[in-house]
C-alpha positions as MATLAB code, in Angstrom:
seq = 'MVEEKEEFEMGLPNGVGEQMLAHAFEKFDIKLEQTEFGPKIIGEYDELVKAKEFLENAIRERLKELERD';
ca = [
     -13.866  -10.598  -25.792;
     -12.404   -9.095  -22.600;
     -12.860  -11.212  -19.527;
     -13.933   -9.209  -16.487;
     -12.202  -10.234  -13.297;
     -14.219  -10.397  -10.121;
     -13.332   -7.815   -7.491;
     -13.526   -8.372   -3.760;
     -13.506   -6.061   -0.738;
     -11.397   -6.269    2.385;
     -11.535   -4.066    5.448;
      -8.224   -2.576    6.520;
      -6.585   -4.119    9.566;
      -6.168   -1.815   12.570;
      -2.843   -0.022   12.637;
      -2.390    0.580    8.910;
      -0.714    3.935    8.420;
      -0.849    6.163    5.369;
       2.697    5.289    4.340;
       2.003    1.551    4.575;
      -1.124    1.991    2.494;
       0.706    4.083   -0.099;
       3.344    1.361   -0.492;
       0.629   -1.278   -0.861;
      -0.984    0.746   -3.663;
       2.376    0.946   -5.448;
       3.016   -2.791   -5.150;
      -0.443   -4.245   -5.785;
      -3.368   -3.642   -8.117;
      -5.808   -2.455   -5.459;
      -7.886    0.637   -4.817;
      -9.348    2.314   -1.736;
     -13.024    2.954   -1.133;
     -14.553    4.800    1.806;
     -17.711    3.203    3.154;
     -19.983    4.007    6.060;
     -18.219    1.169    7.929;
     -14.726    2.521    7.254;
     -12.130    2.244    4.485;
     -11.858   -0.908    2.384;
      -9.440   -2.011   -0.256;
     -10.811   -3.503   -3.434;
      -9.190   -5.757   -5.991;
      -8.874   -9.263   -7.301;
      -8.678  -11.973   -4.646;
      -4.999  -12.796   -5.206;
      -4.003   -9.126   -5.032;
      -5.939   -8.651   -1.785;
      -4.244  -11.674   -0.213;
      -0.808  -10.309   -1.156;
      -1.730   -6.821    0.072;
      -3.021   -8.233    3.364;
       0.217  -10.148    3.957;
       2.246   -7.046    3.081;
       0.252   -4.846    5.471;
       0.396   -7.403    8.301;
       4.182   -7.671    7.919;
       4.513   -3.877    7.858;
       2.478   -3.624   11.077;
       4.621   -6.314   12.752;
       7.801   -4.448   11.774;
       6.403   -1.177   13.104;
       5.480   -2.830   16.413;
       9.026   -4.206   16.743;
      10.390   -0.705   16.196;
       8.110    0.696   18.882;
       9.125   -2.030   21.363;
      12.781   -1.016   21.019;
      12.054    2.630   21.830;
];
């Protein structure tokens, strides 16, 4: 018997670029869904938490780069 894992949804934080999102898809078992309220990523809870941390760190790094310019 195959156990189905529960999937969750998470809205994307503001500032997520296409490249950041592409890297998140490579690193984590998540998928993208377009909704009437905007894009959401879907996956198991643990994967979403890791993806969120990854995206937040990527945004912070991008902001640091922009501050130096």
